[in-house]
C-alpha positions, -999 to +999 in steps of 0.1 A: +235+019-234+245-003-263+265+025-279+283+032-247+292-005-244+304-006-280+326+024-274+340+009-242+347-023-260+365-006-290+385+016-267+396-014-246+406-033-277+427-004-290+444+000-257+452-037-254+467-037-289+488-007-281+498-023-248+509-055-267+528-034-293+547-016-265+554-048-247+567-065-279+590-036-285+604-036-250+609-074-248+625-074-283+650-047-273+659-065-241+660-102-251+670-102-288+707-093-282+710-122-257+694-146-281+718-137-308+748-141-285+735-176-274+730-186-310+765-176-319+779-196-289+758-226-299+770-225-335+806-224-323+802-253-300+784-273-327+812-267-352+839-277-326+820-309-318+816-320-354+853-314-360+864-333-329+842-364-335+844-363-373+806-359-378+786-342-404+764-313-394+734-330-410+738-361-389+743-342-357+712-320-363+691-351-370+703-365-336+694-333-318+659-333-334+653-368-320+664-356-286+639-327-288+611-352-295+622-373-265+623-342-244+587-334-253+578-369-241+594-362-207+629-377-213+657-357-198+695-362-196+695-361-158+676-387-138+643-374-127+612-391-113+585-405-136+562-378-149+531-400-149+532-416-115+503-407-092+520-377-076+531-365-110+497-369-125+481-351-095+505-322-101+496-322-138+458-320-132+465-292-107+481-272-135+452-281-158+423-270-136+441-239-124+448-230-161+486-227-154+497-253-179+535-254-175+539-276-205+566-299-190+541-327-189+515-332-217+495-363-227+510-383-256+482-407-263+450-401-282+429-412-252+447-389-229+442-359-252+405-366-256+400-371-218+419-338-212+394-319-233+364-329-213+383-330-180+397-295-185+363-281-196+346-290-163+377-285-141+386-250-154+350-238-151+347-251-115+380-236-105+371-202-119+339-203-100+359-212-069+381-181-074+351-158-078+335-172-046+369-167-029+368-130-039+333-126-026+342-142+007+372-120+010+351-089+005+326-101+031+354-107+056+369-072+050+334-057+054+329-077+087+363-065+100+355-029+092+321-031+108+336-048+139+363-021+143+337+007+139+315-009+166+345-013+189+353+023+186+317+033+193+317+010+224+349+027+237+332+061+232+301+048+251+277+054+221+270+017+216+262-007+246+287-034+253+260-062+256+245-054+222+231-086+206+237-094+170+208-103+148+201-133+127+222-145+098+201-128+072+201-094+091+238-098+096+245-101+059+222-072+052+239-050+078+272-057+060+259-042+027+268-007+038+303-017+048+315-030+014+351-017+010+362+003-020+378-013-050+411+004-043+411-008-007+405-044-018+432-040-045+457-029-019+449-058+004+453-083-024+486-068-035+500-070+000+487-106+004+501-117-030+535-101-022+537-118+012+528-152-003+553-148-031+581-139-007+574-168+016+571-192-013+604-179-027+621-184+006+610-221+003+619-226-033+654-210-032+672-236-010+651-266-021+651-261-059+685-244-060+671-213-077+681-177-070+657-157-049+649-135-079+642-166-101+619-179-073+600-146-073+597-149-111+584-184-109+559-174-083+544-147-105+544-169-136+527-197-117+503-176-096+491-156-126+485-189-145+508-178-173+529-209-169+558-206-192+574-239-180+610-227-180+610-231-142+588-258-126+588-268-090+588-303-076+604-320-106+636-335-090+636-372-081+643-366-045+639-338-019+646-334+017+612-338+036+596-346+002+561-350+015+561-318+035+576-299+005+550-311-019+522-301+005+537-267+010+541-263-027+505-272-033+493-247-006+514-219-018+503-223-054+466-225-044+468-194-022+488-175-047+465-183-076+435-173-056+450-139-046+464-131-081+432-141-099+412-120-075+436-091-080+432-094-117+394-091-113+398-060-091+423-044-115+399-051-144+373-030-125+398-001-121+406-004-158+369-002-167+365+029-145+395+045-163+380+037-197+347+053-186+366+084-175+384+086-208+352+082-228+336+109-206+364+133-212+364+126-249+327+131-251+329+164-232+356+178-254+340+167-287+304+176-279+308+206-257+302+232-285+274+211-300+257+209-267+259+246-261+244+253-295+217+228-290+209+243-256+206+278-270+183+267-298+161+246-275+163+263-242+125+268-242+117+233-253+100+209-229+112+173-231+086+146-236+071+131-205+089+098-207+123+115-210+122+145-186+128+139-149+095+138-129+090+148-093+078+122-069+041+118-066+026+116-032-001+090-027-016+108+002-022+141-017-031+126-050-017+155-068+010+159-095+036+185-086+045+197-120+048+233-132+024+249-156+052+254-181+058+217-186+034+217-215+049+246-235+067+237-267+079+255-297+054+257-325+075+236-348+074+205-324+047+179-322+032+169-289+019+134-282-015+127-266+003+111-236+023+143-230-007+165-234-027+144-209+002+144-184+005+182-186-032+189-182-044+164-157-060+189-133-076+210-161-091+178-177-104+167-143-123+200-138-136+200-173-149+164-169-167+174-137-183+204-154-195+183-183-209+157-160-229+184-140-242+200-172-253+166-186-271+157-154-289+191-153-271+204-122-250+232-135-227+249-110-242+280-096-224+312-103-217+335-075-232+370-075-197+384-075-189+366-107-220+379-124-213+414-113-178+412-127-191+401-160-178+366-159-203+340-171-203+302-166-193+278-192-176+246-200-141+239-210-107+257-208-123+292-213-146+285-183-117+274-162-098+306-170-129+327-163-134+310-129-098+316-119-100+352-129-132+356-109-116+341-078-087+364-082-110+394-085-130+383-054-098+379-033-089+414-043 
């Protein structure tokens, strides 16, 4: 089990690294030309500005660095609302506990940074627990709907009575155990729900924030997936039409979107794990197929130890072990443990013990006349057991 887990872990690590390398190559090919063009345009504007106002490049760059520091502190050229009023702080803690972390607002004081460490530690753990419970409740709801639809179909067909009573809460939960949906069905539902929420939220962000619809969809994915780049952030202007209603809608959409996307990530991780197990199984079959055939040919008459081989069920009523007589046969080059020997010869040892007890008490088992006529004598041990069986066989004949 440990080796399988290690192999799965290593294969997943390799696949993640390859995935990151491919992603880096694609993004570099797409974004690098645009970055170079923007840098050339900026250098040209900077050169024109220094000539027009008779400034040195060093002084202008020093001023721009100061503005970058002010921008980090929350200062912008355009008038915006304060970042650290109560509503702004509430929006900030929402991005913290949901692990979004846009980055447009960060604590600047030492006390704020220290408090953020402990606040985020508890808040993020509690929110992740909430997301996991949300996924469990979603699966339970889907199972309940599937069970209800099935019962409705049975009632229409007349198989199930219409006045059937439901059991208690515990029995109801137990009855839903067999109706758990497949991981692919849950993934499809979460994908549809995430798409619907993103489209509705984008329809709200586009007219209010002034973004394009595609940029709004992009913001929804970045925010709902808790990536949180911070290039687009909602609810940052100083005034909105129906400001209270918009902030409430923004909060609801982000909460629902994060729940759905986080649950979708968990379900996709299960699918990835199944795919990794399938890959490992195929690799093991290709690499070890010849070795297994050779091992099977060389050990086809070997009996596995008792703690390894699959045993048949033992009935309590019959008090007998349903094992074949060939379970104890091994090659001469293999050792057999006392546990395996006793397990393979339980019946024979029981008969031997009975014969020894009768002999010790002075009441030997009487041999039948047929046995004496056939030349079989009594005895104790494995040879006596064999003689008795041969005698019974000859008598039946």
